[in-house]
HTML snippet that shows the backbone in 3Dmol.js (N, CA, C, O; Angstrom):
<script src="https://3Dmol.org/build/3Dmol-min.js"></script>
<div id="view" style="width:600px;height:400px;position:relative"></div>
<script>
const pdb = `
ATOM      1  N   UNK A   1       0.640  -1.595   0.036  1.00  0.00           N
ATOM      2  CA  UNK A   1       0.047   0.208   0.099  1.00  0.00           C
ATOM      3  C   UNK A   1       0.819   1.353  -0.229  1.00  0.00           C
ATOM      4  O   UNK A   1       1.937   1.480   0.269  1.00  0.00           O
ATOM      5  N   UNK A   2       0.424   2.081  -0.897  1.00  0.00           N
ATOM      6  CA  UNK A   2       1.336   3.281  -0.673  1.00  0.00           C
ATOM      7  C   UNK A   2       1.019   4.194   0.311  1.00  0.00           C
ATOM      8  O   UNK A   2      -0.082   4.225   0.861  1.00  0.00           O
ATOM      9  N   UNK A   3       2.074   5.053   0.596  1.00  0.00           N
ATOM     10  CA  UNK A   3       1.972   5.880   1.963  1.00  0.00           C
ATOM     11  C   UNK A   3       0.719   6.880   2.047  1.00  0.00           C
ATOM     12  O   UNK A   3      -0.036   7.029   3.009  1.00  0.00           O
ATOM     13  N   UNK A   4       0.677   7.635   0.599  1.00  0.00           N
ATOM     14  CA  UNK A   4      -0.616   8.133   0.333  1.00  0.00           C
ATOM     15  C   UNK A   4      -2.220   7.609   0.878  1.00  0.00           C
ATOM     16  O   UNK A   4      -3.047   8.181   1.590  1.00  0.00           O
ATOM     17  N   UNK A   5      -2.232   6.359   0.245  1.00  0.00           N
ATOM     18  CA  UNK A   5      -3.245   5.872   0.512  1.00  0.00           C
ATOM     19  C   UNK A   5      -3.385   5.349   1.994  1.00  0.00           C
ATOM     20  O   UNK A   5      -4.510   5.242   2.481  1.00  0.00           O
ATOM     21  N   UNK A   6      -1.993   4.946   2.885  1.00  0.00           N
ATOM     22  CA  UNK A   6      -2.165   4.725   3.839  1.00  0.00           C
ATOM     23  C   UNK A   6      -2.688   5.857   4.973  1.00  0.00           C
ATOM     24  O   UNK A   6      -3.463   5.572   5.886  1.00  0.00           O
ATOM     25  N   UNK A   7      -2.312   6.740   4.822  1.00  0.00           N
ATOM     26  CA  UNK A   7      -2.543   8.188   5.740  1.00  0.00           C
ATOM     27  C   UNK A   7      -3.811   8.199   5.372  1.00  0.00           C
ATOM     28  O   UNK A   7      -4.530   8.324   6.364  1.00  0.00           O
ATOM     29  N   UNK A   8      -4.655   8.092   3.959  1.00  0.00           N
ATOM     30  CA  UNK A   8      -5.761   8.510   3.966  1.00  0.00           C
ATOM     31  C   UNK A   8      -6.557   7.457   4.871  1.00  0.00           C
ATOM     32  O   UNK A   8      -7.251   7.977   5.744  1.00  0.00           O
ATOM     33  N   UNK A   9      -6.566   6.230   4.811  1.00  0.00           N
ATOM     34  CA  UNK A   9      -6.819   4.874   5.232  1.00  0.00           C
ATOM     35  C   UNK A   9      -7.391   5.419   6.940  1.00  0.00           C
ATOM     36  O   UNK A   9      -8.492   5.447   7.488  1.00  0.00           O
ATOM     37  N   UNK A  10      -5.722   5.873   7.434  1.00  0.00           N
ATOM     38  CA  UNK A  10      -5.830   5.729   9.166  1.00  0.00           C
ATOM     39  C   UNK A  10      -6.364   7.263   9.393  1.00  0.00           C
ATOM     40  O   UNK A  10      -6.412   7.568  10.585  1.00  0.00           O
ATOM     41  N   UNK A  11      -6.755   8.234   8.523  1.00  0.00           N
ATOM     42  CA  UNK A  11      -7.374   9.492   8.657  1.00  0.00           C
ATOM     43  C   UNK A  11      -8.476   9.028   8.822  1.00  0.00           C
ATOM     44  O   UNK A  11      -8.865   8.938   9.986  1.00  0.00           O
ATOM     45  N   UNK A  12      -9.359   8.575   7.730  1.00  0.00           N
ATOM     46  CA  UNK A  12     -10.532   8.244   7.845  1.00  0.00           C
ATOM     47  C   UNK A  12     -11.323   7.129   9.054  1.00  0.00           C
ATOM     48  O   UNK A  12     -12.516   7.045   9.345  1.00  0.00           O
ATOM     49  N   UNK A  13     -10.277   6.449   9.522  1.00  0.00           N
ATOM     50  CA  UNK A  13     -10.580   5.341  10.615  1.00  0.00           C
ATOM     51  C   UNK A  13     -10.587   6.693  11.849  1.00  0.00           C
ATOM     52  O   UNK A  13     -11.568   6.807  12.584  1.00  0.00           O
ATOM     53  N   UNK A  14      -9.706   7.411  11.933  1.00  0.00           N
ATOM     54  CA  UNK A  14      -9.760   8.051  13.151  1.00  0.00           C
ATOM     55  C   UNK A  14     -10.858   9.181  12.971  1.00  0.00           C
ATOM     56  O   UNK A  14     -11.493   9.462  13.987  1.00  0.00           O
ATOM     57  N   UNK A  15     -11.114   9.760  11.978  1.00  0.00           N
ATOM     58  CA  UNK A  15     -12.483  10.675  11.721  1.00  0.00           C
ATOM     59  C   UNK A  15     -13.637   9.786  12.464  1.00  0.00           C
ATOM     60  O   UNK A  15     -14.453  10.206  13.284  1.00  0.00           O
ATOM     61  N   UNK A  16     -13.525   8.693  12.059  1.00  0.00           N
ATOM     62  CA  UNK A  16     -14.911   7.772  12.657  1.00  0.00           C
ATOM     63  C   UNK A  16     -14.887   8.069  14.598  1.00  0.00           C
ATOM     64  O   UNK A  16     -15.776   8.491  15.337  1.00  0.00           O
ATOM     65  N   UNK A  17     -13.145   7.529  14.961  1.00  0.00           N
ATOM     66  CA  UNK A  17     -13.303   8.036  16.071  1.00  0.00           C
ATOM     67  C   UNK A  17     -13.569   9.192  16.952  1.00  0.00           C
ATOM     68  O   UNK A  17     -14.136   9.273  18.041  1.00  0.00           O
ATOM     69  N   UNK A  18     -13.074   9.958  16.279  1.00  0.00           N
ATOM     70  CA  UNK A  18     -13.408  11.198  16.869  1.00  0.00           C
ATOM     71  C   UNK A  18     -14.821  11.650  17.187  1.00  0.00           C
ATOM     72  O   UNK A  18     -15.265  12.178  18.207  1.00  0.00           O
ATOM     73  N   UNK A  19     -15.506  11.252  15.868  1.00  0.00           N
ATOM     74  CA  UNK A  19     -16.763  11.486  15.980  1.00  0.00           C
ATOM     75  C   UNK A  19     -17.827  11.080  17.384  1.00  0.00           C
ATOM     76  O   UNK A  19     -18.626  11.726  18.063  1.00  0.00           O
ATOM     77  N   UNK A  20     -17.369   9.749  17.375  1.00  0.00           N
ATOM     78  CA  UNK A  20     -17.856   8.783  18.575  1.00  0.00           C
ATOM     79  C   UNK A  20     -17.075   8.754  19.837  1.00  0.00           C
ATOM     80  O   UNK A  20     -17.620   7.970  20.614  1.00  0.00           O
ATOM     81  N   UNK A  21     -16.078   9.267  20.317  1.00  0.00           N
ATOM     82  CA  UNK A  21     -15.354   9.438  21.309  1.00  0.00           C
ATOM     83  C   UNK A  21     -16.218  10.412  22.317  1.00  0.00           C
ATOM     84  O   UNK A  21     -16.845  11.440  22.059  1.00  0.00           O
ATOM     85  N   UNK A  22     -15.982   9.571  23.814  1.00  0.00           N
ATOM     86  CA  UNK A  22     -16.303  10.277  24.915  1.00  0.00           C
ATOM     87  C   UNK A  22     -15.319  10.425  25.720  1.00  0.00           C
ATOM     88  O   UNK A  22     -14.602   9.428  25.816  1.00  0.00           O
ATOM     89  N   UNK A  23     -14.956  11.542  26.488  1.00  0.00           N
ATOM     90  CA  UNK A  23     -14.332  11.955  27.283  1.00  0.00           C
ATOM     91  C   UNK A  23     -14.516  11.346  28.714  1.00  0.00           C
ATOM     92  O   UNK A  23     -13.925  11.981  29.587  1.00  0.00           O
ATOM     93  N   UNK A  24     -15.042  10.517  29.030  1.00  0.00           N
ATOM     94  CA  UNK A  24     -15.420  10.170  30.564  1.00  0.00           C
ATOM     95  C   UNK A  24     -14.789  10.671  31.823  1.00  0.00           C
ATOM     96  O   UNK A  24     -15.364  10.593  32.908  1.00  0.00           O
ATOM     97  N   UNK A  25     -13.686  11.149  31.676  1.00  0.00           N
ATOM     98  CA  UNK A  25     -12.892  11.559  32.980  1.00  0.00           C
ATOM     99  C   UNK A  25     -12.247  12.954  32.637  1.00  0.00           C
ATOM    100  O   UNK A  25     -11.251  13.081  31.924  1.00  0.00           O
ATOM    101  N   UNK A  26     -12.988  14.057  33.276  1.00  0.00           N
ATOM    102  CA  UNK A  26     -12.260  15.170  32.960  1.00  0.00           C
ATOM    103  C   UNK A  26     -10.420  15.603  32.824  1.00  0.00           C
ATOM    104  O   UNK A  26      -9.802  16.614  32.492  1.00  0.00           O
ATOM    105  N   UNK A  27     -10.059  14.277  33.263  1.00  0.00           N
ATOM    106  CA  UNK A  27      -8.355  14.379  33.688  1.00  0.00           C
ATOM    107  C   UNK A  27      -7.940  13.850  32.249  1.00  0.00           C
ATOM    108  O   UNK A  27      -6.782  13.711  31.855  1.00  0.00           O
ATOM    109  N   UNK A  28      -8.897  13.630  31.666  1.00  0.00           N
ATOM    110  CA  UNK A  28      -8.161  13.178  29.968  1.00  0.00           C
ATOM    111  C   UNK A  28      -8.927  14.256  29.014  1.00  0.00           C
ATOM    112  O   UNK A  28      -9.090  14.114  27.802  1.00  0.00           O
ATOM    113  N   UNK A  29      -9.256  15.085  29.603  1.00  0.00           N
ATOM    114  CA  UNK A  29      -9.223  16.299  28.441  1.00  0.00           C
ATOM    115  C   UNK A  29      -8.263  16.711  27.697  1.00  0.00           C
ATOM    116  O   UNK A  29      -8.250  16.725  26.466  1.00  0.00           O
ATOM    117  N   UNK A  30      -7.108  17.195  28.711  1.00  0.00           N
ATOM    118  CA  UNK A  30      -6.015  17.783  27.980  1.00  0.00           C
ATOM    119  C   UNK A  30      -5.161  16.597  26.710  1.00  0.00           C
ATOM    120  O   UNK A  30      -4.637  16.792  25.614  1.00  0.00           O
ATOM    121  N   UNK A  31      -5.405  15.247  27.653  1.00  0.00           N
ATOM    122  CA  UNK A  31      -5.066  14.241  26.100  1.00  0.00           C
ATOM    123  C   UNK A  31      -5.882  14.066  25.250  1.00  0.00           C
ATOM    124  O   UNK A  31      -5.411  13.401  24.327  1.00  0.00           O
ATOM    125  N   UNK A  32      -7.094  14.399  25.083  1.00  0.00           N
ATOM    126  CA  UNK A  32      -7.892  14.444  24.302  1.00  0.00           C
ATOM    127  C   UNK A  32      -7.862  15.408  23.247  1.00  0.00           C
ATOM    128  O   UNK A  32      -8.285  15.195  22.110  1.00  0.00           O
ATOM    129  N   UNK A  33      -7.184  16.823  23.784  1.00  0.00           N
ATOM    130  CA  UNK A  33      -6.879  17.791  23.147  1.00  0.00           C
ATOM    131  C   UNK A  33      -5.489  17.665  22.530  1.00  0.00           C
ATOM    132  O   UNK A  33      -5.335  18.307  21.491  1.00  0.00           O
ATOM    133  N   UNK A  34      -4.595  17.058  22.912  1.00  0.00           N
ATOM    134  CA  UNK A  34      -3.240  16.718  22.128  1.00  0.00           C
ATOM    135  C   UNK A  34      -3.741  15.681  20.949  1.00  0.00           C
ATOM    136  O   UNK A  34      -3.380  15.831  19.782  1.00  0.00           O
ATOM    137  N   UNK A  35      -4.432  14.831  21.285  1.00  0.00           N
ATOM    138  CA  UNK A  35      -4.910  13.669  19.869  1.00  0.00           C
ATOM    139  C   UNK A  35      -5.861  14.331  19.142  1.00  0.00           C
ATOM    140  O   UNK A  35      -6.168  13.658  18.158  1.00  0.00           O
ATOM    141  N   UNK A  36      -6.418  15.297  19.204  1.00  0.00           N
ATOM    142  CA  UNK A  36      -7.094  16.122  18.287  1.00  0.00           C
ATOM    143  C   UNK A  36      -6.269  17.124  17.522  1.00  0.00           C
ATOM    144  O   UNK A  36      -6.528  17.391  16.349  1.00  0.00           O
ATOM    145  N   UNK A  37      -5.447  17.584  18.071  1.00  0.00           N
ATOM    146  CA  UNK A  37      -4.448  18.502  17.667  1.00  0.00           C
ATOM    147  C   UNK A  37      -3.583  17.851  16.450  1.00  0.00           C
ATOM    148  O   UNK A  37      -3.322  18.228  15.308  1.00  0.00           O
ATOM    149  N   UNK A  38      -3.266  16.730  17.203  1.00  0.00           N
ATOM    150  CA  UNK A  38      -2.344  15.675  16.202  1.00  0.00           C
ATOM    151  C   UNK A  38      -2.984  15.414  14.934  1.00  0.00           C
ATOM    152  O   UNK A  38      -2.472  15.505  13.818  1.00  0.00           O
ATOM    153  N   UNK A  39      -4.448  14.996  15.308  1.00  0.00           N
ATOM    154  CA  UNK A  39      -5.176  14.657  14.415  1.00  0.00           C
ATOM    155  C   UNK A  39      -5.409  15.692  13.050  1.00  0.00           C
ATOM    156  O   UNK A  39      -5.218  15.513  11.848  1.00  0.00           O
ATOM    157  N   UNK A  40      -5.870  16.751  13.773  1.00  0.00           N
ATOM    158  CA  UNK A  40      -5.903  17.874  12.589  1.00  0.00           C
ATOM    159  C   UNK A  40      -4.873  18.159  11.810  1.00  0.00           C
ATOM    160  O   UNK A  40      -4.977  18.316  10.594  1.00  0.00           O
ATOM    161  N   UNK A  41      -3.317  18.286  12.754  1.00  0.00           N
ATOM    162  CA  UNK A  41      -2.336  18.290  11.617  1.00  0.00           C
ATOM    163  C   UNK A  41      -2.292  17.197  10.757  1.00  0.00           C
ATOM    164  O   UNK A  41      -1.975  17.456   9.596  1.00  0.00           O
ATOM    165  N   UNK A  42      -2.523  16.078  11.029  1.00  0.00           N
ATOM    166  CA  UNK A  42      -2.365  14.979  10.121  1.00  0.00           C
ATOM    167  C   UNK A  42      -2.825  15.484   8.788  1.00  0.00           C
ATOM    168  O   UNK A  42      -2.228  15.506   7.712  1.00  0.00           O
ATOM    169  N   UNK A  43      -4.475  16.033   9.236  1.00  0.00           N
ATOM    170  CA  UNK A  43      -4.889  16.437   7.761  1.00  0.00           C
ATOM    171  C   UNK A  43      -4.035  17.226   7.060  1.00  0.00           C
ATOM    172  O   UNK A  43      -3.545  16.903   5.978  1.00  0.00           O
ATOM    173  N   UNK A  44      -3.829  18.290   7.656  1.00  0.00           N
ATOM    174  CA  UNK A  44      -3.042  19.457   6.951  1.00  0.00           C
ATOM    175  C   UNK A  44      -2.096  19.095   6.136  1.00  0.00           C
ATOM    176  O   UNK A  44      -1.981  19.408   4.951  1.00  0.00           O
ATOM    177  N   UNK A  45      -1.142  18.169   7.021  1.00  0.00           N
ATOM    178  CA  UNK A  45      -0.232  17.519   6.194  1.00  0.00           C
ATOM    179  C   UNK A  45      -0.366  16.678   4.770  1.00  0.00           C
ATOM    180  O   UNK A  45       0.382  16.710   3.793  1.00  0.00           O
ATOM    181  N   UNK A  46      -1.468  15.986   4.969  1.00  0.00           N
ATOM    182  CA  UNK A  46      -1.764  15.087   4.206  1.00  0.00           C
ATOM    183  C   UNK A  46      -2.485  15.516   2.779  1.00  0.00           C
ATOM    184  O   UNK A  46      -2.423  14.939   1.693  1.00  0.00           O
ATOM    185  N   UNK A  47      -3.260  16.846   3.185  1.00  0.00           N
ATOM    186  CA  UNK A  47      -3.463  17.716   2.107  1.00  0.00           C
ATOM    187  C   UNK A  47      -2.419  18.530   1.349  1.00  0.00           C
ATOM    188  O   UNK A  47      -2.588  18.873   0.179  1.00  0.00           O
ATOM    189  N   UNK A  48      -1.058  18.898   2.245  1.00  0.00           N
ATOM    190  CA  UNK A  48       0.151  19.301   1.597  1.00  0.00           C
ATOM    191  C   UNK A  48       1.208  18.439   0.930  1.00  0.00           C
ATOM    192  O   UNK A  48       2.317  18.854   0.593  1.00  0.00           O
ATOM    193  N   UNK A  49       0.711  17.062   0.753  1.00  0.00           N
ATOM    194  CA  UNK A  49       1.397  15.937   0.518  1.00  0.00           C
ATOM    195  C   UNK A  49       2.723  15.691   1.076  1.00  0.00           C
ATOM    196  O   UNK A  49       3.707  15.216   0.508  1.00  0.00           O
ATOM    197  N   UNK A  50       2.555  16.199   2.603  1.00  0.00           N
ATOM    198  CA  UNK A  50       3.563  15.874   3.434  1.00  0.00           C
ATOM    199  C   UNK A  50       3.351  14.912   3.963  1.00  0.00           C
ATOM    200  O   UNK A  50       2.664  14.941   4.984  1.00  0.00           O
ATOM    201  N   UNK A  51       3.869  13.689   3.460  1.00  0.00           N
ATOM    202  CA  UNK A  51       3.143  12.561   3.942  1.00  0.00           C
ATOM    203  C   UNK A  51       3.280  11.797   5.219  1.00  0.00           C
ATOM    204  O   UNK A  51       2.548  11.369   6.112  1.00  0.00           O
ATOM    205  N   UNK A  52       4.807  11.826   4.838  1.00  0.00           N
ATOM    206  CA  UNK A  52       5.757  11.545   6.345  1.00  0.00           C
ATOM    207  C   UNK A  52       5.105  12.222   7.569  1.00  0.00           C
ATOM    208  O   UNK A  52       4.565  11.547   8.445  1.00  0.00           O
ATOM    209  N   UNK A  53       5.166  13.602   7.616  1.00  0.00           N
ATOM    210  CA  UNK A  53       4.544  14.088   8.772  1.00  0.00           C
ATOM    211  C   UNK A  53       3.257  13.892   9.213  1.00  0.00           C
ATOM    212  O   UNK A  53       2.897  13.994  10.385  1.00  0.00           O
ATOM    213  N   UNK A  54       2.285  13.496   7.893  1.00  0.00           N
ATOM    214  CA  UNK A  54       0.969  12.962   8.127  1.00  0.00           C
ATOM    215  C   UNK A  54       0.726  11.924   8.667  1.00  0.00           C
ATOM    216  O   UNK A  54      -0.169  11.960   9.511  1.00  0.00           O
ATOM    217  N   UNK A  55       1.381  10.666   8.416  1.00  0.00           N
ATOM    218  CA  UNK A  55       1.533   9.618   8.775  1.00  0.00           C
ATOM    219  C   UNK A  55       2.138   9.498  10.207  1.00  0.00           C
ATOM    220  O   UNK A  55       1.568   8.722  10.974  1.00  0.00           O
ATOM    221  N   UNK A  56       3.295  10.221  10.677  1.00  0.00           N
ATOM    222  CA  UNK A  56       3.362  10.763  12.491  1.00  0.00           C
ATOM    223  C   UNK A  56       2.446  11.103  13.166  1.00  0.00           C
ATOM    224  O   UNK A  56       2.269  10.638  14.292  1.00  0.00           O
ATOM    225  N   UNK A  57       1.688  11.967  12.633  1.00  0.00           N
ATOM    226  CA  UNK A  57       0.680  12.763  13.371  1.00  0.00           C
ATOM    227  C   UNK A  57      -0.452  12.042  13.345  1.00  0.00           C
ATOM    228  O   UNK A  57      -1.177  12.068  14.339  1.00  0.00           O
ATOM    229  N   UNK A  58      -0.771  11.352  12.329  1.00  0.00           N
ATOM    230  CA  UNK A  58      -2.113  10.585  12.782  1.00  0.00           C
ATOM    231  C   UNK A  58      -1.678   9.244  13.527  1.00  0.00           C
ATOM    232  O   UNK A  58      -2.643   8.754  14.114  1.00  0.00           O
ATOM    233  N   UNK A  59      -0.736   8.656  13.643  1.00  0.00           N
ATOM    234  CA  UNK A  59      -0.034   7.589  14.501  1.00  0.00           C
ATOM    235  C   UNK A  59      -0.210   8.089  16.119  1.00  0.00           C
ATOM    236  O   UNK A  59      -0.942   7.553  16.952  1.00  0.00           O
ATOM    237  N   UNK A  60       0.767   9.398  16.345  1.00  0.00           N
ATOM    238  CA  UNK A  60       0.314   9.909  17.617  1.00  0.00           C
ATOM    239  C   UNK A  60      -0.787   9.945  18.091  1.00  0.00           C
ATOM    240  O   UNK A  60      -1.133   9.534  19.198  1.00  0.00           O
ATOM    241  N   UNK A  61      -1.624  10.605  17.015  1.00  0.00           N
ATOM    242  CA  UNK A  61      -3.109  10.910  17.676  1.00  0.00           C
ATOM    243  C   UNK A  61      -3.650   9.643  17.858  1.00  0.00           C
ATOM    244  O   UNK A  61      -4.375   9.518  18.845  1.00  0.00           O
ATOM    245  N   UNK A  62      -3.460   8.586  17.086  1.00  0.00           N
ATOM    246  CA  UNK A  62      -3.880   7.150  17.496  1.00  0.00           C
ATOM    247  C   UNK A  62      -3.485   6.547  19.277  1.00  0.00           C
ATOM    248  O   UNK A  62      -4.248   5.993  20.068  1.00  0.00           O
ATOM    249  N   UNK A  63      -2.187   6.881  19.430  1.00  0.00           N
ATOM    250  CA  UNK A  63      -1.473   6.358  20.545  1.00  0.00           C
ATOM    251  C   UNK A  63      -2.186   7.104  21.544  1.00  0.00           C
ATOM    252  O   UNK A  63      -2.633   6.462  22.495  1.00  0.00           O
ATOM    253  N   UNK A  64      -2.383   8.418  21.496  1.00  0.00           N
ATOM    254  CA  UNK A  64      -3.007   9.060  22.660  1.00  0.00           C
ATOM    255  C   UNK A  64      -4.249   8.578  22.908  1.00  0.00           C
ATOM    256  O   UNK A  64      -4.435   8.136  24.042  1.00  0.00           O
ATOM    257  N   UNK A  65      -5.314   8.545  21.989  1.00  0.00           N
ATOM    258  CA  UNK A  65      -6.439   7.977  22.133  1.00  0.00           C
ATOM    259  C   UNK A  65      -6.396   6.582  22.645  1.00  0.00           C
ATOM    260  O   UNK A  65      -7.315   6.381  23.439  1.00  0.00           O
ATOM    261  N   UNK A  66      -5.607   5.527  22.444  1.00  0.00           N
ATOM    262  CA  UNK A  66      -5.456   4.247  22.525  1.00  0.00           C
ATOM    263  C   UNK A  66      -4.751   4.487  24.331  1.00  0.00           C
ATOM    264  O   UNK A  66      -5.139   3.722  25.214  1.00  0.00           O
ATOM    265  N   UNK A  67      -4.044   5.265  24.549  1.00  0.00           N
ATOM    266  CA  UNK A  67      -3.781   5.131  26.128  1.00  0.00           C
ATOM    267  C   UNK A  67      -4.663   5.920  26.950  1.00  0.00           C
ATOM    268  O   UNK A  67      -4.777   5.620  28.139  1.00  0.00           O
ATOM    269  N   UNK A  68      -5.312   6.908  26.458  1.00  0.00           N
ATOM    270  CA  UNK A  68      -6.596   7.038  27.373  1.00  0.00           C
ATOM    271  C   UNK A  68      -7.587   6.394  27.105  1.00  0.00           C
ATOM    272  O   UNK A  68      -8.602   6.957  27.515  1.00  0.00           O
ATOM    273  N   UNK A  69      -7.781   5.402  26.568  1.00  0.00           N
ATOM    274  CA  UNK A  69      -8.773   4.267  26.371  1.00  0.00           C
ATOM    275  C   UNK A  69      -8.306   3.010  27.617  1.00  0.00           C
ATOM    276  O   UNK A  69      -9.121   2.271  28.169  1.00  0.00           O
ATOM    277  N   UNK A  70      -6.847   3.009  27.861  1.00  0.00           N
ATOM    278  CA  UNK A  70      -6.358   2.037  28.642  1.00  0.00           C
ATOM    279  C   UNK A  70      -6.588   2.413  29.745  1.00  0.00           C
ATOM    280  O   UNK A  70      -6.796   1.481  30.522  1.00  0.00           O
ATOM    281  N   UNK A  71      -6.676   3.910  30.398  1.00  0.00           N
ATOM    282  CA  UNK A  71      -6.369   4.580  31.560  1.00  0.00           C
ATOM    283  C   UNK A  71      -7.895   4.824  31.783  1.00  0.00           C
ATOM    284  O   UNK A  71      -8.130   5.358  32.867  1.00  0.00           O
ATOM    285  N   UNK A  72      -8.989   4.557  31.005  1.00  0.00           N
ATOM    286  CA  UNK A  72     -10.228   4.488  31.117  1.00  0.00           C
ATOM    287  C   UNK A  72     -10.683   6.207  31.308  1.00  0.00           C
ATOM    288  O   UNK A  72     -11.511   6.502  32.170  1.00  0.00           O
ATOM    289  N   UNK A  73     -10.105   7.199  30.487  1.00  0.00           N
ATOM    290  CA  UNK A  73     -10.326   8.341  30.451  1.00  0.00           C
ATOM    291  C   UNK A  73     -11.205   8.753  29.524  1.00  0.00           C
ATOM    292  O   UNK A  73     -11.970   9.707  29.658  1.00  0.00           O
ATOM    293  N   UNK A  74     -11.083   7.837  28.298  1.00  0.00           N
ATOM    294  CA  UNK A  74     -12.022   7.714  27.273  1.00  0.00           C
ATOM    295  C   UNK A  74     -12.681   6.341  27.076  1.00  0.00           C
ATOM    296  O   UNK A  74     -12.208   5.287  27.503  1.00  0.00           O
ATOM    297  N   UNK A  75     -14.143   6.502  26.187  1.00  0.00           N
ATOM    298  CA  UNK A  75     -14.679   5.635  25.705  1.00  0.00           C
ATOM    299  C   UNK A  75     -15.178   5.857  24.297  1.00  0.00           C
ATOM    300  O   UNK A  75     -15.536   6.948  23.853  1.00  0.00           O
ATOM    301  N   UNK A  76     -15.165   4.710  23.640  1.00  0.00           N
ATOM    302  CA  UNK A  76     -15.762   4.559  22.338  1.00  0.00           C
ATOM    303  C   UNK A  76     -16.526   3.250  22.030  1.00  0.00           C
ATOM    304  O   UNK A  76     -16.297   2.145  22.522  1.00  0.00           O
ATOM    305  N   UNK A  77     -17.482   3.580  21.117  1.00  0.00           N
ATOM    306  CA  UNK A  77     -18.566   2.141  20.995  1.00  0.00           C
ATOM    307  C   UNK A  77     -17.588   1.101  20.595  1.00  0.00           C
ATOM    308  O   UNK A  77     -16.514   1.341  20.044  1.00  0.00           O
ATOM    309  N   UNK A  78     -18.071  -0.162  20.935  1.00  0.00           N
ATOM    310  CA  UNK A  78     -17.592  -1.598  20.729  1.00  0.00           C
ATOM    311  C   UNK A  78     -17.141  -1.681  19.362  1.00  0.00           C
ATOM    312  O   UNK A  78     -16.063  -2.216  19.103  1.00  0.00           O
ATOM    313  N   UNK A  79     -17.939  -1.155  18.398  1.00  0.00           N
ATOM    314  CA  UNK A  79     -17.381  -1.223  16.736  1.00  0.00           C
ATOM    315  C   UNK A  79     -16.262  -0.576  16.719  1.00  0.00           C
ATOM    316  O   UNK A  79     -15.618  -0.790  15.692  1.00  0.00           O
ATOM    317  N   UNK A  80     -15.717   0.225  17.553  1.00  0.00           N
ATOM    318  CA  UNK A  80     -14.400   1.207  16.881  1.00  0.00           C
ATOM    319  C   UNK A  80     -13.361   0.554  17.965  1.00  0.00           C
ATOM    320  O   UNK A  80     -12.232   1.040  17.888  1.00  0.00           O
ATOM    321  N   UNK A  81     -13.509  -0.305  18.811  1.00  0.00           N
ATOM    322  CA  UNK A  81     -12.618  -0.705  20.031  1.00  0.00           C
ATOM    323  C   UNK A  81     -11.501  -1.614  18.973  1.00  0.00           C
ATOM    324  O   UNK A  81     -10.306  -1.673  19.262  1.00  0.00           O
ATOM    325  N   UNK A  82     -11.919  -2.118  18.055  1.00  0.00           N
ATOM    326  CA  UNK A  82     -11.086  -2.994  16.881  1.00  0.00           C
ATOM    327  C   UNK A  82      -9.857  -2.141  16.538  1.00  0.00           C
ATOM    328  O   UNK A  82      -8.774  -2.706  16.381  1.00  0.00           O
ATOM    329  N   UNK A  83      -9.962  -0.898  16.423  1.00  0.00           N
ATOM    330  CA  UNK A  83      -8.995  -0.082  15.773  1.00  0.00           C
ATOM    331  C   UNK A  83      -7.973   0.019  17.218  1.00  0.00           C
ATOM    332  O   UNK A  83      -6.994   0.595  16.745  1.00  0.00           O
ATOM    333  N   UNK A  84      -7.716  -0.172  18.418  1.00  0.00           N
ATOM    334  CA  UNK A  84      -7.230  -0.078  19.489  1.00  0.00           C
ATOM    335  C   UNK A  84      -6.684  -1.347  20.270  1.00  0.00           C
ATOM    336  O   UNK A  84      -7.099  -2.477  20.013  1.00  0.00           O
ATOM    337  N   UNK A  85      -5.997  -1.161  20.968  1.00  0.00           N
ATOM    338  CA  UNK A  85      -5.477  -2.375  21.602  1.00  0.00           C
ATOM    339  C   UNK A  85      -5.921  -2.590  22.944  1.00  0.00           C
ATOM    340  O   UNK A  85      -5.297  -3.083  23.883  1.00  0.00           O
ATOM    341  N   UNK A  86      -7.076  -2.154  22.899  1.00  0.00           N
ATOM    342  CA  UNK A  86      -8.329  -2.669  24.072  1.00  0.00           C
ATOM    343  C   UNK A  86      -9.338  -3.617  23.999  1.00  0.00           C
ATOM    344  O   UNK A  86     -10.002  -3.434  22.978  1.00  0.00           O
ATOM    345  N   UNK A  87      -9.740  -4.584  24.683  1.00  0.00           N
ATOM    346  CA  UNK A  87     -10.785  -5.679  24.406  1.00  0.00           C
ATOM    347  C   UNK A  87     -12.151  -4.718  24.733  1.00  0.00           C
ATOM    348  O   UNK A  87     -13.281  -5.197  24.636  1.00  0.00           O
TER     349      UNK A  87
END
`;
const viewer = $3Dmol.createViewer("view");
viewer.addModel(pdb, "pdb");
viewer.setStyle({}, {cartoon: {color: "spectrum"}});
viewer.zoomTo();
viewer.render();
</script>
């Protein structure tokens, strides 16, 4: 898979997540905002065809959300949990 296609796929996946995610502990708000910022950056870099930075940013965004889910700061619907390292 080409890097451009991979970036597009990951951005689309995280768009679904950000539409459904819930911050369930106020202590997770800063982590959520960081994840959202990296997500926004990934879309910007992708539009500019700066694909390495786009991919880096989307992976960082994903990692913050994954960590927040493990720490029980966030919740996502069960059908989106397959995108993360939680059960």
